[in-house]
C-alpha positions as a Python dict, from the first residue, in 0.01 Angstrom:
ca = {
    (1, 'M'): (0, 0, 0),
    (2, 'R'): (155, 384, -79),
    (3, 'A'): (250, 636, 237),
    (4, 'D'): (84, 946, 28),
    (5, 'R'): (-240, 730, -7),
    (6, 'L'): (-201, 724, 368),
    (7, 'V'): (-213, 1109, 410),
    (8, 'A'): (-448, 1234, 140),
    (9, 'I'): (-731, 952, 305),
    (10, 'L'): (-620, 1135, 637),
    (11, 'L'): (-610, 1447, 519),
    (12, 'M'): (-997, 1381, 311),
    (13, 'M'): (-1151, 1274, 643),
    (14, 'Q'): (-1038, 1572, 818),
    (15, 'T'): (-1124, 1848, 604),
    (16, 'R'): (-1462, 1642, 575),
    (17, 'G'): (-1565, 1471, 841),
    (18, 'R'): (-1648, 1177, 667),
    (19, 'V'): (-1577, 984, 360),
    (20, 'T'): (-1663, 685, 170),
    (21, 'A'): (-1428, 454, -38),
    (22, 'A'): (-1591, 527, -341),
    (23, 'E'): (-1524, 883, -279),
    (24, 'V'): (-1119, 844, -203),
    (25, 'A'): (-1128, 595, -467),
    (26, 'A'): (-1262, 901, -716),
    (27, 'E'): (-995, 1159, -595),
    (28, 'L'): (-714, 944, -592),
    (29, 'E'): (-809, 800, -915),
    (30, 'T'): (-757, 438, -762),
    (31, 'S'): (-1069, 156, -776),
    (32, 'V'): (-1283, 101, -531),
    (33, 'A'): (-1179, -215, -346),
    (34, 'T'): (-793, -32, -337),
    (35, 'A'): (-974, 273, -118),
    (36, 'R'): (-1112, 18, 115),
    (37, 'R'): (-784, -145, 191),
    (38, 'D'): (-641, 160, 278),
    (39, 'L'): (-891, 306, 503),
    (40, 'E'): (-931, -45, 666),
    (41, 'A'): (-482, -70, 649),
    (42, 'L'): (-510, 265, 856),
    (43, 'S'): (-731, 109, 1065),
    (44, 'T'): (-545, -235, 1092),
    (45, 'A'): (-196, 31, 1202),
    (46, 'G'): (-400, 208, 1550),
    (47, 'V'): (-542, 514, 1315),
    (48, 'P'): (-866, 644, 1560),
    (49, 'V'): (-1097, 570, 1189),
    (50, 'Y'): (-1442, 341, 1189),
    (51, 'P'): (-1683, 264, 943),
    (52, 'Q'): (-2062, 387, 969),
    (53, 'P'): (-2262, 109, 780),
    (54, 'G'): (-2613, 217, 575),
    (55, 'R'): (-2708, 531, 389),
    (56, 'G'): (-2543, 824, 492),
    (57, 'G'): (-2215, 644, 603),
    (58, 'G'): (-1838, 582, 556),
    (59, 'W'): (-1562, 650, 775),
    (60, 'S'): (-1476, 926, 999),
    (61, 'L'): (-1208, 962, 1238),
    (62, 'V'): (-1293, 912, 1556),
    (63, 'G'): (-1432, 1216, 1723),
    (64, 'G'): (-1578, 1332, 1393),
    (65, 'A'): (-1433, 1671, 1172),
    (66, 'R'): (-1082, 1808, 1343),
    (67, 'T'): (-809, 2076, 1171),
    (68, 'D'): (-579, 1836, 1357),
    (69, 'L'): (-465, 1524, 1443),
    (70, 'T'): (-605, 1561, 1788),
    (71, 'G'): (-791, 1246, 1764),
    (72, 'L'): (-438, 986, 1768),
    (73, 'T'): (-327, 961, 2061),
    (74, 'A'): (96, 923, 2119),
    (75, 'G'): (104, 544, 1991),
    (76, 'E'): (-112, 581, 1741),
    (77, 'A'): (111, 894, 1576),
    (78, 'R'): (412, 645, 1578),
    (79, 'A'): (195, 351, 1403),
    (80, 'L'): (92, 590, 1111),
    (81, 'F'): (456, 721, 1140),
    (82, 'L'): (623, 380, 1107),
    (83, 'L'): (425, 278, 832),
    (84, 'A'): (471, 595, 655),
    (85, 'G'): (790, 707, 714),
    (86, 'P'): (996, 360, 489),
    (87, 'S'): (809, 503, 148),
    (88, 'A'): (918, 840, 217),
    (89, 'N'): (1314, 745, 138),
    (90, 'A'): (1141, 716, -230),
    (91, 'L'): (950, 986, -268),
    (92, 'P'): (1083, 1342, -149),
    (93, 'E'): (637, 1461, -290),
    (94, 'V'): (606, 1217, 55),
    (95, 'K'): (847, 1323, 271),
    (96, 'S'): (657, 1645, 215),
    (97, 'A'): (296, 1519, 288),
    (98, 'L'): (477, 1395, 593),
    (99, 'R'): (601, 1669, 702),
    (100, 'K'): (243, 1871, 693),
    (101, 'L'): (111, 1563, 915),
    (102, 'V'): (375, 1639, 1152),
    (103, 'R'): (308, 1975, 1222),
    (104, 'A'): (-149, 1884, 1155),
    (105, 'L'): (-45, 1624, 1533),
    (106, 'P'): (-69, 1774, 1862),
    (107, 'Q'): (235, 1928, 1945),
    (108, 'P'): (355, 1713, 2248),
    (109, 'F'): (354, 1383, 1959),
    (110, 'R'): (555, 1581, 1699),
    (111, 'T'): (904, 1431, 1846),
    (112, 'D'): (786, 1118, 1874),
    (113, 'A'): (579, 1077, 1517),
    (114, 'A'): (891, 1256, 1335),
    (115, 'A'): (1137, 1025, 1509),
    (116, 'A'): (932, 690, 1410),
    (117, 'A'): (916, 830, 1026),
    (118, 'D'): (1338, 847, 1036),
    (119, 'A'): (1291, 497, 1244),
    (120, 'V'): (1334, 218, 924),
    (121, 'V'): (1506, 246, 644),
    (122, 'I'): (1408, -12, 311),
    (123, 'D'): (1762, -86, 115),
    (124, 'P'): (1686, -216, -202),
    (125, 'A'): (1980, -305, -350),
    (126, 'R'): (2145, -608, -263),
    (127, 'W'): (2548, -647, -112),
    (128, 'G'): (2780, -566, -462),
    (129, 'H'): (2490, -340, -658),
    (130, 'T'): (2384, -28, -681),
    (131, 'D'): (2023, 131, -545),
    (132, 'R'): (1763, 100, -785),
    (133, 'E'): (1612, 283, -988),
    (134, 'L'): (1210, 241, -1124),
    (135, 'P'): (1287, 147, -1473),
    (136, 'P'): (1140, 431, -1691),
    (137, 'V'): (827, 156, -1818),
    (138, 'V'): (725, 83, -1479),
    (139, 'A'): (647, 482, -1451),
    (140, 'L'): (474, 462, -1754),
    (141, 'L'): (269, 156, -1661),
    (142, 'Q'): (132, 253, -1346),
    (143, 'R'): (-9, 582, -1465),
    (144, 'A'): (-172, 402, -1710),
    (145, 'V'): (-289, 195, -1404),
    (146, 'V'): (-397, 493, -1234),
    (147, 'Q'): (-549, 688, -1570),
    (148, 'R'): (-758, 401, -1701),
    (149, 'N'): (-546, 353, -2015),
    (150, 'K'): (-545, 23, -2270),
    (151, 'V'): (-125, -7, -2323),
    (152, 'R'): (-32, -200, -2641),
    (153, 'L'): (244, -405, -2549),
    (154, 'R'): (524, -600, -2715),
    (155, 'Y'): (663, -838, -2527),
    (156, 'A'): (911, -1169, -2534),
    (157, 'S'): (796, -1503, -2326),
    (158, 'K'): (1072, -1673, -2158),
    (159, 'Q'): (1095, -1875, -2495),
    (160, 'G'): (1196, -1628, -2698),
    (161, 'E'): (810, -1610, -2900),
    (162, 'R'): (762, -1202, -2943),
    (163, 'T'): (386, -1092, -2970),
    (164, 'E'): (192, -752, -3005),
    (165, 'R'): (-132, -749, -2761),
    (166, 'L'): (-344, -484, -2599),
    (167, 'V'): (-390, -475, -2260),
    (168, 'D'): (-594, -342, -1976),
    (169, 'P'): (-345, -264, -1776),
    (170, 'W'): (-426, -393, -1361),
    (171, 'G'): (-152, -313, -1103),
    (172, 'L'): (161, -373, -1124),
    (173, 'I'): (437, -557, -842),
    (174, 'D'): (805, -546, -675),
    (175, 'K'): (880, -890, -615),
    (176, 'D'): (1233, -918, -498),
    (177, 'A'): (1347, -671, -839),
    (178, 'I'): (1151, -810, -1048),
    (179, 'W'): (874, -626, -1118),
    (180, 'Y'): (558, -771, -1269),
    (181, 'L'): (192, -648, -1438),
    (182, 'I'): (-107, -805, -1425),
    (183, 'A'): (-326, -751, -1673),
    (184, 'G'): (-635, -855, -1870),
    (185, 'T'): (-627, -943, -2242),
    (186, 'E'): (-831, -1089, -2527),
    (187, 'S'): (-788, -1413, -2359),
    (188, 'G'): (-856, -1324, -1984),
    (189, 'Q'): (-645, -1248, -1756),
    (190, 'R'): (-204, -1241, -1818),
    (191, 'T'): (103, -1147, -1516),
    (192, 'F'): (355, -1002, -1789),
    (193, 'R'): (750, -927, -1621),
    (194, 'V'): (842, -583, -1707),
    (195, 'D'): (1147, -701, -1861),
    (196, 'R'): (1049, -895, -2102),
    (197, 'I'): (838, -551, -2251),
    (198, 'T'): (1029, -468, -2486),
    (199, 'E'): (762, -177, -2558),
    (200, 'A'): (471, -22, -2412),
    (201, 'V'): (270, 225, -2623),
    (202, 'P'): (-48, 472, -2372),
    (203, 'T'): (-320, 457, -2591),
    (204, 'D'): (-653, 631, -2561),
    (205, 'E'): (-919, 340, -2503),
    (206, 'S'): (-1017, 378, -2153),
    (207, 'A'): (-920, 15, -2037),
    (208, 'H'): (-1147, -200, -1821),
    (209, 'R'): (-1111, -293, -1497),
    (210, 'P'): (-1304, -543, -1281),
    (211, 'T'): (-1501, -421, -992),
    (212, 'D'): (-1395, -704, -746),
    (213, 'F'): (-1062, -735, -855),
    (214, 'D'): (-797, -717, -574),
    (215, 'L'): (-459, -681, -644),
    (216, 'S'): (-344, -853, -364),
    (217, 'A'): (-569, -1148, -332),
    (218, 'T'): (-479, -1221, -734),
    (219, 'W'): (-131, -1170, -684),
    (220, 'N'): (-142, -1409, -369),
    (221, 'E'): (-320, -1683, -665),
    (222, 'V'): (-51, -1607, -916),
    (223, 'V'): (253, -1688, -648),
    (224, 'D'): (48, -2001, -511),
    (225, 'E'): (41, -2143, -932),
    (226, 'L'): (356, -2063, -1035),
    (227, 'E'): (509, -2191, -674),
    (228, 'R'): (324, -2527, -767),
    (229, 'R'): (476, -2540, -1096),
    (230, 'R'): (810, -2496, -953),
    (231, 'A'): (771, -2818, -697),
    (232, 'A'): (699, -3065, -1042),
    (233, 'T'): (968, -3256, -876),
    (234, 'A'): (1066, -3377, -535),
    (235, 'A'): (1352, -3579, -358),
    (236, 'T'): (1419, -3683, -41),
    (237, 'V'): (1812, -3609, 57),
    (238, 'L'): (1924, -3683, 399),
    (239, 'I'): (2137, -3359, 591),
    (240, 'S'): (2309, -3346, 913),
    (241, 'D'): (2176, -3117, 1205),
    (242, 'R'): (2391, -2841, 1162),
    (243, 'L'): (2352, -2755, 827),
    (244, 'L'): (1937, -2817, 777),
    (245, 'P'): (1869, -2491, 816),
    (246, 'I'): (2098, -2322, 574),
    (247, 'L'): (1905, -2584, 365),
    (248, 'R'): (1570, -2424, 457),
    (249, 'N'): (1694, -2059, 377),
    (250, 'Q'): (1809, -2153, 52),
    (251, 'Q'): (1521, -2347, -23),
    (252, 'G'): (1233, -2163, 154),
    (253, 'R'): (905, -2319, 98),
    (254, 'H'): (1040, -2615, -102),
    (255, 'C'): (1207, -2709, 186),
    (256, 'V'): (972, -2937, 399),
    (257, 'V'): (1107, -3148, 695),
    (258, 'I'): (996, -3478, 719),
    (259, 'G'): (1190, -3649, 1100),
    (260, 'P'): (1482, -3802, 1179),
    (261, 'V'): (1640, -4110, 1120),
    (262, 'P'): (1863, -4335, 1283),
    (263, 'D'): (2189, -4238, 1245),
    (264, 'G'): (2083, -3885, 1281),
    (265, 'R'): (2040, -3662, 995),
    (266, 'I'): (1747, -3519, 898),
    (267, 'Q'): (1509, -3634, 608),
    (268, 'V'): (1376, -3345, 383),
    (269, 'Q'): (1211, -3348, 102),
    (270, 'V'): (1323, -3036, -102),
    (271, 'T'): (1141, -2941, -495),
    (272, 'A'): (1209, -2832, -800),
    (273, 'P'): (1058, -2775, -1124),
    (274, 'T'): (1298, -3053, -1299),
    (275, 'P'): (1544, -3359, -1231),
    (276, 'W'): (1813, -3156, -1407),
    (277, 'M'): (1729, -2792, -1190),
    (278, 'L'): (1756, -2999, -837),
    (279, 'A'): (2018, -3169, -881),
    (280, 'Q'): (2201, -2826, -1024),
    (281, 'Q'): (2055, -2716, -670),
    (282, 'L'): (2208, -2967, -509),
    (283, 'A'): (2536, -3087, -657),
    (284, 'G'): (2702, -2729, -493),
    (285, 'W'): (2619, -2932, -158),
    (286, 'G'): (2901, -3223, -263),
    (287, 'A'): (2872, -3528, -8),
    (288, 'S'): (2688, -3303, 284),
    (289, 'I'): (2372, -3465, 121),
    (290, 'E'): (2282, -3748, 56),
    (291, 'V'): (1988, -3806, -228),
    (292, 'L'): (1792, -4118, -150),
    (293, 'D'): (1494, -4074, -467),
    (294, 'P'): (1413, -4061, -759),
    (295, 'P'): (1645, -4221, -949),
    (296, 'E'): (1645, -3945, -1170),
    (297, 'V'): (1794, -3614, -938),
    (298, 'R'): (2026, -3920, -856),
    (299, 'T'): (2102, -3955, -1213),
    (300, 'E'): (2179, -3634, -1325),
    (301, 'L'): (2391, -3528, -975),
    (302, 'V'): (2630, -3825, -1126),
    (303, 'R'): (2620, -3648, -1422),
    (304, 'I'): (2709, -3353, -1326),
    (305, 'A'): (2953, -3486, -1136),
    (306, 'T'): (3090, -3670, -1424),
    (307, 'E'): (3109, -3320, -1619),
    (308, 'L'): (3320, -3184, -1383),
    (309, 'L'): (3577, -3464, -1320),
    (310, 'D'): (3675, -3438, -1708),
    (311, 'R'): (3682, -3083, -1737),
    (312, 'Y'): (3926, -3054, -1418),
    (313, 'R'): (4056, -3408, -1455),
    (314, 'E'): (4417, -3260, -1608),
    (315, 'D'): (4440, -3037, -1358),
}
């Protein structure tokens, strides 16, 4: 959730007293579902907002409309700024918005709120790498998502197949330094890796986005499906209790502990898309891991070992 939206929603409630999810969506150019999630997230974070159902209802700050955030307790102010602060490192506009919000707080809370906003820094760059810059195509797609405009994409698949298509951009996800676009196409919902988009041209055509579309829920479904595909091959291995935490950290959800065996080692199931890929992942462990089955993975390990022997035998 963007910190600038949090601030904007709070300021809207201060000035208007009560807002509906539809009003927030129209004001911030998001979907009603996104606006509702933002309002619920504010409440979850400890900000005193509450919904009133029925005709004439909406979301309000506890105590009604006010010119400052006197309804916030010290703990609630800290919770808000801990939630919003990290995003300010990337966007100067968010820093400006947070400064304005600090000035709107009651005087006793300002020091703690300002400290909370600076308490957390998110550094997306991996060790040995420089800071990541937002790819230009991502900024273009973000505008298309917000403005509800169709985009014409030129896309290269993993297999190298190149296609051109007109899509309805629904949302963007940044996962582990890789951006993905979820969009509607003639064939239904599709997920595109942004780094495989060779060209993106916005159009003046209005994009259609399902009224019940939930980006977070949809992405969770995409992740689950991809993880299922990545787990097509399973191998049973034995590893020492000392090395098990390293294997679990390396394999993530693709490592399931079965239990200890009589010699003291731990039996584990690891998964990957193919026997060859699984053997590649396990070969670096050498004799620290014993693969019990399937035979296909053991065969691939022997092939890898043979190739290494042939390559370095003269040395």
